Structures are given as structure tokens and as C-alpha cells.
C-alpha positions, 0 to 999 in steps of 0.5 A: 874693486869688484861690484861685490866688494863695493856692496860689502863696503857700502853695507859696512859704511851704512851700518856705521852711518845708522849707528852715528845718526842714532846716537846723535839723535839720542844725545840731542834728545837728552837720552845720554845724560852725563854720558853724552861726550863719551857716546859721541867720542865713540861714534865719531871715532867709528864714523871717522874709521868708516871715512878712513876706509873710504879714503883708503879705497880706490876712487868710486866712479859712477858709470854715468858720472852723475848723481841721481837726485834724491830730493831735499835732505831732511832738516837737522836743525832740531838735532843741532839745537838739541846738541847745542843745549846738551853740550853747552859747556864744551860746544865752542872750541878752536881748531886749525882748519888746515895744519899745513896751510893755516897759521891761526885757529878757527872757531868751531862748534861741536854741535855744528860739526856733528850735524854737518857730518850727519847731513852728508851721511844722511844724503848718502844714506838716501841713495843707499836706501834706494838701493843705489849703493855705488852712488851712496859710496861715491857720495860718502867718499866725495863728501868725506874728502870735501867736507865731513872728514874735516868736521869729524876729525875736528869734533873727534879731537875736541871730544877727546880733549874733553874726555881726557881732561875729565878722566885725567882730573879724576885720576890726579885727584885719586893719586893726590887723595 
């Protein structure tokens, strides 16, 4: 890809990152009220799409083949705790970690998955904000395949299941009523 193409992709992913982080923090504070799950479903879908764009792109290769230090990443435990408090009834779920290799399910927590994704995104955002867009893309792409892509996918399936179940229950009540 050309440098201009990388910049365009970095700018697009950075917008998705900002939206994801903004909604995550709002839900953690309780600002989403009863709409927490639908908002999270939307934002996890959007960030998963950004990850898919990274996954479909050629490998991002840093010219010096090293990542500049951005210092310590922020502590997201308050966000994790806030999400756990807001998602109490649906926080715990099970998932196949690797449907091609695993025979048993693994226990997950939505609050952990959502913050694990955020942690990787924040790290890349710090490169982006330092005007090192190629490093940001490299980090987002690498960590997508290595970590956050799996957590986003698992969280997306869990949020979808909660949303679908709630909506189908209402629809069934309307049909039966």
C-alpha cells in the first residue's frame, strides 16, 4: 500500500477506536441506562469491522522493524469495574476459544473482553496521537490477530445473543398476545 493509503486507513480506524472508547466509558459510568447492550453491540460491531479491514490489508511492516516506546498504557480497571456493575446479569458467558482446536467452552466475562479490546486500541491510539500512524496501524493489526480480535468476536456473539433473546421474547409475546 502507498503511504497515503496507510494514512487513510489509520484515520478511519482511529475514528472507530475513538467511538468505541467513548461508548465504553459512557456505559461504564452508567450513561447508557437500559440501552447499554444495544450500544455495546453497535460499537463492538463497528470495531470488529475495523479489525476486519486491518485483517484484509497487507501486513503492515515498520521500516525499522521495531515499535517506539509509548510509555505505560492507562489503567482501565475503573472502566472494567463499571462495565461489570452495569452488565451484572449478562457479564459471564461461555465461548469456544478456537472452534477448530477446542472441544470445550471457556468462561468469559463481557467486561473483561470489552476492556481487553480497549487496552489494545488505546495502545495503538497513543502512536496515532504521536503522529506515528504506521506504528498505530502495525499495532492495531498485530494485536487484532494476536489478541483483541478474538475478544471482540466473542463479545460480539455474546451481545448479539443477549439482544436477540430479548427482542425475540418481546416479539413472541406480541404474537401470542
